[in-house]
SETIKE-525894 format. One line per field, with one value per residue (C-alpha): residue in one letter; x, y, z. Coordinates in steps of 0.05 Angstrom, whole numbers, padded with zeros to 5 digits. Layout:
N
semar (A, ...)
u (X, ...)
v (Y, ...)
w (Z, ...)
REM end
This chain:
530
semar (M, R, L, N, N, T, Q, F, L, A, A, A, M, F, A, A, M, T, G, V, V, H, A, G, S, A, G, Q, K, M, D, A, V, Y, T, V, P, H, E, L, D, C, L, V, K, G, G, H, V, Q, G, A, T, C, D, E, S, G, I, Y, L, S, H, G, G, G, I, V, K, I, G, W, D, G, K, K, I, V, E, A, S, A, P, W, H, L, G, D, C, F, A, H, G, G, R, V, Y, S, A, H, G, Y, S, K, P, R, D, G, M, R, G, W, I, A, V, W, D, A, T, S, L, E, L, L, E, E, K, P, V, E, T, N, C, I, D, G, M, V, V, L, G, G, R, I, Y, Y, G, V, G, A, G, H, S, P, H, G, G, A, L, I, G, V, A, D, M, S, L, N, K, I, D, E, K, R, V, D, F, G, Y, W, I, H, Y, G, V, Q, T, M, A, T, D, G, K, S, L, F, F, G, N, Y, G, A, P, P, D, N, G, N, P, D, R, L, N, C, T, R, L, A, P, D, L, T, V, E, S, S, T, R, F, A, C, S, E, G, F, G, V, V, P, K, A, V, S, K, R, E, A, T, V, F, F, A, V, H, A, L, G, G, N, M, Q, G, W, R, K, D, P, V, G, N, P, P, R, I, R, I, D, F, Y, E, Y, D, N, G, Q, F, R, S, I, S, K, S, N, P, E, M, E, R, S, P, R, E, T, V, A, I, V, V, A, H, P, D, D, L, A, G, P, S, G, T, M, L, L, L, A, E, K, Y, D, V, K, V, I, D, F, T, R, G, E, N, G, L, G, E, E, G, Y, R, D, G, S, T, A, R, L, R, V, Q, E, E, K, N, A, C, R, F, L, N, T, E, P, V, F, T, S, A, V, N, Y, K, G, L, E, A, W, A, D, E, S, T, T, R, E, M, A, R, L, F, E, E, W, K, P, R, A, V, F, L, H, W, P, L, D, H, N, V, D, H, V, T, S, T, A, A, A, L, H, A, L, Y, L, L, K, Q, T, P, H, P, Q, G, R, S, P, E, I, Y, F, H, E, Q, E, S, Q, S, R, S, F, H, P, T, H, Y, V, D, V, G, S, V, R, E, K, K, E, A, L, I, S, C, Y, A, C, Q, D, A, S, D, I, L, R, R, K, T, E, N, D, V, C, R, G, R, R, V, G, V, Q, Y, A, E, A, F, A, V, Y, E, G, S, V, R, G, R, G, V, L, D, D, L, P, S, Y, R)
u (02489, 02425, 02417, 02388, 02351, 02401, 02454, 02387, 02378, 02452, 02456, 02394, 02425, 02483, 02459, 02412, 02473, 02519, 02463, 02392, 02411, 02477, 02485, 02483, 02506, 02492, 02515, 02520, 02478, 02423, 02422, 02368, 02324, 02301, 02247, 02268, 02240, 02182, 02169, 02111, 02078, 02014, 02026, 02008, 01943, 01932, 01962, 02014, 02023, 01969, 01999, 02058, 02076, 02121, 02155, 02214, 02204, 02187, 02154, 02073, 02059, 01978, 01952, 01891, 01889, 01919, 01971, 02050, 02104, 02173, 02229, 02274, 02331, 02271, 02253, 02180, 02151, 02076, 02018, 01949, 01892, 01830, 01767, 01767, 01808, 01865, 01882, 01938, 01958, 01992, 02027, 02010, 02007, 02012, 01961, 01955, 01893, 01886, 01834, 01789, 01734, 01682, 01662, 01597, 01567, 01564, 01509, 01503, 01576, 01642, 01697, 01714, 01770, 01807, 01851, 01906, 01944, 02019, 02049, 02011, 01960, 01908, 01845, 01822, 01768, 01724, 01678, 01643, 01665, 01638, 01594, 01652, 01722, 01780, 01851, 01894, 01908, 01949, 01942, 01964, 01940, 01887, 01860, 01849, 01854, 01831, 01822, 01754, 01750, 01738, 01737, 01792, 01771, 01825, 01784, 01815, 01816, 01802, 01756, 01783, 01745, 01773, 01745, 01769, 01811, 01745, 01731, 01678, 01672, 01678, 01694, 01705, 01731, 01743, 01812, 01840, 01915, 01922, 01929, 01891, 01895, 01860, 01813, 01823, 01886, 01919, 01976, 01991, 02047, 02062, 02126, 02091, 02071, 02055, 02009, 02031, 01991, 02016, 01969, 01960, 01973, 01935, 01980, 02008, 01955, 01890, 01906, 01975, 02029, 02079, 02065, 02059, 02039, 02051, 02025, 02043, 01986, 01974, 01930, 01874, 01888, 01911, 01956, 02031, 02067, 02063, 02124, 02135, 02147, 02144, 02100, 02040, 02056, 02061, 02108, 02126, 02181, 02228, 02228, 02296, 02317, 02324, 02347, 02397, 02400, 02374, 02339, 02274, 02281, 02221, 02217, 02181, 02159, 02180, 02166, 02222, 02209, 02153, 02111, 02049, 02038, 02111, 02095, 02038, 02074, 02127, 02112, 02167, 02223, 02207, 02173, 02141, 02206, 02196, 02254, 02250, 02284, 02298, 02293, 02299, 02253, 02282, 02256, 02192, 02233, 02253, 02321, 02337, 02398, 02385, 02442, 02417, 02454, 02452, 02464, 02395, 02360, 02368, 02314, 02329, 02338, 02294, 02317, 02326, 02343, 02378, 02379, 02428, 02430, 02520, 02561, 02594, 02527, 02524, 02574, 02525, 02489, 02535, 02537, 02470, 02477, 02529, 02494, 02437, 02475, 02493, 02413, 02386, 02409, 02418, 02415, 02444, 02414, 02451, 02421, 02472, 02538, 02567, 02582, 02599, 02641, 02711, 02691, 02670, 02732, 02717, 02644, 02662, 02707, 02664, 02723, 02694, 02635, 02683, 02725, 02666, 02631, 02685, 02690, 02623, 02625, 02689, 02652, 02587, 02631, 02629, 02558, 02562, 02520, 02543, 02503, 02463, 02456, 02394, 02397, 02398, 02459, 02492, 02522, 02522, 02455, 02433, 02419, 02389, 02317, 02263, 02225, 02183, 02234, 02276, 02222, 02196, 02271, 02264, 02192, 02222, 02276, 02229, 02191, 02237, 02277, 02202, 02244, 02219, 02244, 02272, 02322, 02314, 02354, 02321, 02266, 02286, 02366, 02405, 02437, 02377, 02399, 02382, 02303, 02306, 02325, 02279, 02227, 02230, 02239, 02171, 02140, 02161, 02137, 02075, 02063, 02071, 02013, 01974, 01979, 01977, 02040, 02070, 02084, 02013, 02044, 02080, 02157, 02181, 02209, 02264, 02308, 02375, 02417, 02475, 02489, 02492, 02451, 02393, 02356, 02302, 02321, 02283, 02304, 02247, 02306, 02387, 02429, 02486, 02544, 02605, 02614, 02627, 02669, 02729, 02685, 02652, 02715, 02745, 02683, 02686, 02763, 02742, 02718, 02787, 02765, 02717, 02778, 02753, 02784, 02741, 02690, 02702, 02718, 02649, 02620, 02657, 02636, 02562, 02560, 02590, 02542, 02485, 02500, 02510, 02433, 02425, 02485, 02532, 02597, 02568, 02501, 02474, 02406, 02341, 02270, 02208, 02162, 02095, 02055, 02096, 02115, 02070, 02092, 02167, 02213, 02281, 02319, 02279, 02321, 02379, 02416, 02380, 02338, 02269)
v (02102, 02089, 02066, 02098, 02067, 02059, 02021, 01976, 01949, 01943, 01897, 01860, 01847, 01820, 01780, 01746, 01726, 01700, 01676, 01648, 01631, 01597, 01516, 01507, 01450, 01429, 01480, 01542, 01602, 01619, 01700, 01735, 01761, 01837, 01883, 01939, 02010, 02040, 01982, 01956, 02019, 01989, 01950, 02028, 02019, 01940, 01921, 01874, 01815, 01757, 01699, 01679, 01628, 01612, 01586, 01586, 01653, 01692, 01698, 01720, 01759, 01779, 01831, 01866, 01903, 01853, 01817, 01828, 01787, 01793, 01761, 01720, 01791, 01820, 01868, 01874, 01844, 01857, 01867, 01863, 01893, 01863, 01895, 01849, 01822, 01779, 01727, 01664, 01646, 01576, 01575, 01499, 01495, 01559, 01594, 01621, 01611, 01658, 01658, 01717, 01757, 01803, 01844, 01841, 01779, 01773, 01725, 01700, 01679, 01716, 01667, 01660, 01626, 01671, 01647, 01681, 01671, 01671, 01712, 01767, 01771, 01772, 01749, 01688, 01658, 01663, 01616, 01626, 01561, 01591, 01641, 01663, 01700, 01644, 01656, 01600, 01566, 01506, 01457, 01383, 01318, 01349, 01387, 01453, 01468, 01531, 01564, 01585, 01648, 01647, 01698, 01738, 01705, 01655, 01585, 01511, 01481, 01511, 01498, 01475, 01469, 01430, 01439, 01406, 01438, 01462, 01507, 01467, 01449, 01371, 01368, 01397, 01370, 01413, 01396, 01409, 01434, 01411, 01490, 01548, 01602, 01669, 01671, 01612, 01581, 01646, 01611, 01536, 01514, 01439, 01402, 01348, 01302, 01335, 01400, 01455, 01509, 01574, 01610, 01665, 01626, 01646, 01672, 01619, 01639, 01629, 01556, 01558, 01546, 01532, 01583, 01540, 01571, 01519, 01450, 01393, 01344, 01283, 01305, 01267, 01331, 01291, 01321, 01300, 01346, 01425, 01481, 01555, 01586, 01660, 01643, 01689, 01729, 01678, 01610, 01557, 01510, 01532, 01497, 01460, 01492, 01557, 01529, 01484, 01438, 01369, 01385, 01419, 01492, 01522, 01611, 01658, 01724, 01774, 01847, 01900, 01970, 01961, 01924, 01971, 02014, 02036, 02045, 02079, 02134, 02151, 02122, 02169, 02148, 02086, 02048, 01976, 01928, 01854, 01806, 01735, 01679, 01603, 01544, 01472, 01430, 01374, 01334, 01374, 01441, 01490, 01509, 01576, 01571, 01644, 01702, 01773, 01825, 01895, 01937, 01912, 01924, 01997, 02039, 02083, 02158, 02213, 02247, 02321, 02338, 02402, 02416, 02458, 02493, 02473, 02426, 02501, 02521, 02471, 02517, 02571, 02526, 02477, 02491, 02470, 02411, 02391, 02401, 02357, 02302, 02295, 02275, 02263, 02230, 02281, 02275, 02326, 02335, 02375, 02403, 02402, 02392, 02459, 02442, 02517, 02528, 02534, 02550, 02521, 02486, 02440, 02433, 02408, 02357, 02332, 02352, 02405, 02362, 02302, 02354, 02383, 02324, 02294, 02354, 02346, 02284, 02289, 02346, 02309, 02259, 02307, 02293, 02220, 02221, 02220, 02275, 02251, 02294, 02304, 02307, 02383, 02418, 02480, 02517, 02588, 02597, 02534, 02551, 02482, 02475, 02448, 02405, 02345, 02301, 02328, 02350, 02273, 02251, 02293, 02269, 02202, 02214, 02252, 02193, 02143, 02180, 02210, 02267, 02307, 02372, 02407, 02458, 02504, 02563, 02630, 02631, 02710, 02684, 02721, 02669, 02629, 02558, 02581, 02589, 02535, 02492, 02506, 02508, 02437, 02426, 02447, 02417, 02356, 02366, 02377, 02323, 02277, 02317, 02275, 02208, 02189, 02215, 02154, 02210, 02229, 02302, 02336, 02358, 02422, 02470, 02520, 02561, 02580, 02640, 02649, 02727, 02773, 02723, 02724, 02789, 02809, 02749, 02758, 02703, 02666, 02622, 02637, 02575, 02582, 02542, 02567, 02492, 02460, 02525, 02479, 02419, 02477, 02496, 02433, 02422, 02490, 02467, 02420, 02457, 02484, 02494, 02547, 02581, 02556, 02618, 02663, 02629, 02617, 02689, 02702, 02660, 02681, 02745, 02734, 02685, 02735, 02792, 02738, 02721, 02790, 02793, 02747, 02746, 02696, 02689, 02647, 02634, 02618, 02643, 02607, 02629, 02582, 02567, 02594, 02543, 02484, 02471, 02458, 02456, 02435, 02430, 02412, 02476, 02479, 02423, 02461, 02527, 02572, 02631, 02665)
w (02318, 02272, 02206, 02141, 02092, 02048, 02104, 02122, 02046, 02046, 02101, 02085, 02028, 02043, 02102, 02042, 02002, 02065, 02109, 02077, 02008, 02040, 02049, 02125, 02167, 02237, 02295, 02239, 02251, 02197, 02192, 02212, 02151, 02171, 02127, 02097, 02139, 02112, 02062, 02121, 02132, 02121, 02194, 02217, 02205, 02195, 02268, 02285, 02245, 02247, 02215, 02170, 02114, 02061, 02001, 01958, 01936, 01998, 02065, 02069, 02131, 02137, 02185, 02203, 02129, 02082, 02062, 02046, 02010, 02027, 01992, 02033, 02036, 02068, 02017, 01999, 01936, 01926, 01979, 01978, 02023, 02041, 02073, 02129, 02183, 02160, 02217, 02197, 02129, 02092, 02026, 01992, 01921, 01884, 01933, 01998, 02045, 02099, 02154, 02160, 02196, 02182, 02243, 02221, 02194, 02116, 02092, 02159, 02171, 02195, 02184, 02123, 02085, 02026, 01968, 01941, 01881, 01919, 01860, 01851, 01916, 01867, 01908, 01879, 01919, 01980, 02028, 02089, 02138, 02213, 02247, 02276, 02267, 02259, 02263, 02256, 02188, 02159, 02101, 02120, 02081, 02038, 02091, 02115, 02191, 02226, 02294, 02310, 02344, 02426, 02480, 02522, 02577, 02598, 02580, 02564, 02504, 02434, 02371, 02308, 02249, 02179, 02110, 02056, 01992, 01961, 02016, 02049, 02120, 02131, 02211, 02276, 02339, 02409, 02433, 02505, 02505, 02578, 02591, 02590, 02528, 02508, 02444, 02395, 02369, 02330, 02288, 02251, 02220, 02186, 02182, 02135, 02190, 02250, 02267, 02308, 02337, 02366, 02424, 02470, 02532, 02595, 02659, 02713, 02753, 02701, 02685, 02650, 02706, 02661, 02612, 02551, 02484, 02426, 02413, 02382, 02352, 02297, 02242, 02285, 02334, 02380, 02431, 02429, 02467, 02484, 02497, 02512, 02435, 02410, 02355, 02360, 02303, 02255, 02244, 02190, 02158, 02116, 02050, 02042, 01980, 02026, 02092, 02047, 02118, 02117, 02196, 02188, 02204, 02230, 02224, 02266, 02261, 02317, 02317, 02318, 02347, 02408, 02346, 02323, 02398, 02381, 02304, 02316, 02366, 02316, 02253, 02205, 02265, 02281, 02227, 02226, 02224, 02226, 02243, 02221, 02258, 02255, 02295, 02300, 02322, 02369, 02437, 02438, 02446, 02390, 02392, 02356, 02306, 02284, 02284, 02295, 02268, 02326, 02276, 02242, 02305, 02323, 02289, 02231, 02230, 02204, 02139, 02119, 02058, 02022, 01947, 01918, 01848, 01845, 01883, 01924, 01942, 02000, 02031, 02057, 02100, 02124, 02191, 02199, 02161, 02198, 02261, 02238, 02209, 02288, 02293, 02225, 02156, 02108, 02041, 01985, 01918, 01872, 01812, 01759, 01767, 01758, 01686, 01672, 01729, 01695, 01626, 01560, 01550, 01615, 01606, 01529, 01551, 01615, 01662, 01697, 01718, 01737, 01778, 01817, 01830, 01869, 01905, 01925, 01948, 01985, 02020, 02032, 02076, 02131, 02131, 02129, 02059, 01982, 01943, 01883, 01826, 01775, 01703, 01700, 01659, 01672, 01617, 01590, 01547, 01572, 01643, 01675, 01665, 01708, 01665, 01679, 01674, 01724, 01773, 01772, 01780, 01846, 01863, 01866, 01910, 01955, 01959, 01976, 02028, 02059, 02086, 02151, 02127, 02061, 02052, 01985, 01961, 01968, 01904, 01895, 01888, 01831, 01801, 01755, 01773, 01853, 01826, 01786, 01823, 01881, 01831, 01816, 01880, 01901, 01848, 01862, 01937, 01907, 01862, 01918, 01956, 01907, 01931, 02008, 02037, 02089, 02141, 02146, 02131, 02085, 02101, 02134, 02084, 02097, 02052, 02060, 02046, 01987, 02026, 01970, 01922, 01965, 01953, 01997, 02049, 02121, 02162, 02211, 02247, 02262, 02275, 02323, 02284, 02330, 02350, 02284, 02256, 02239, 02215, 02160, 02141, 02125, 02088, 02049, 02037, 01988, 01935, 01908, 01836, 01863, 01900, 01974, 02007, 01980, 01997, 02070, 02072, 02038, 02081, 02147, 02130, 02127, 02190, 02236, 02211, 02224, 02288, 02311, 02307, 02353, 02397, 02377, 02345, 02280, 02258, 02191, 02173, 02148, 02125, 02133, 02076, 02118, 02139, 02127, 02207, 02253, 02314, 02338, 02267, 02264, 02275, 02339, 02364, 02344, 02379, 02341, 02350, 02324)
REM end
């Protein structure tokens, strides 16, 4: 099973309430922190996390295109872009200091230190310090330590620069770690007494037989010890106000989903996600005290959405929705609550709306989803309108869900609410095209059929729904107040008619919005015919 975004958020919030922010004790695990799918989509372009730091308010992740702040619940708080490559970062005194390097020298220098406001991530100041790029960064004892970049070929030691808090370089020293590394020091951290440097350790046959990559040093850069520790994407010390422990707790950043190589292959189905793990440092070793959540490790599923005018309109294409729910997270938008479905009295006292909402919720359980209702109203003489407010409601939902495909009523349906709901949905999708879409493409659009209501309907796809026939009948039975037996009779007659067209017992028909599907669409992965 894969989790949808809502489940990820719920699990992350639960972890925050029961893990990181409650009192810990020796031997007790701390729940790992997971970011929310698609909240870090900037990493698709920005690449893997380059460094990390934290304070009581959250965790800062620097990357090739900027910096992102997340809370201790994993949810994004704020982000900022940068026109340069950001390396490591470190939070100190309400500010975040970051190492960055320009691909071409700026004012004759490629290595600069930037200072950001820790709350807003507004860029406050930047100064050059090196002719080469810089990577790792930490602040200790009123000094800024940073790693100076070097080549990929394995080499011994690294050059460490030192600057004052006014960003003026005051010293540098070449440090021999006792093992060979690639590039310069990548990440840095401090427990307030010692410095910890994370490196890309060279292989055993190139000067690093013990596969070391993390070194502890005194403030004067004297090497104290080295170990193996997965900290190349950022680590730091967790404030005691957060960890609630007497012992010093470190955190480290770990990418999920194959890191940037996996994210870039499938940014929709496998978006950037980060896990924050926790460790105690003892006798020269980092010991994990982190408790992972297997459910959170799974990649989120892609989403498909269907918009219906009234609760029982889901019955028509429900077989296809049941098939799609086996692979996708199906979202249902009800344009109205069907307030006029049982006459004026039921509309006036709200009983019809309450009944039909509950019936729709019961039906949607077969799709493992919860329906969402817009503010549009269905009543005689006051048909639902595709006004700006309702249209923007839909746009917000589409923006949050990022559906791969959207299913709508046929625009020439006899029922005006069907037509209006489709107009609002198409307008909402149009609004989202005005800004870059996180998926890099617009969703596929299909129109579903409501038997005799769909005038001049010309199908492009027929989906064989025979395998889910019993589930479809059970779903339709939820619409008791609208005469479920009659609905089932009409839908069955139509499914049989459409099935004959393609040589199967039952089929549902759809018409694709021309040009919205490029290559293989969601219906092509089902038992379908054209």
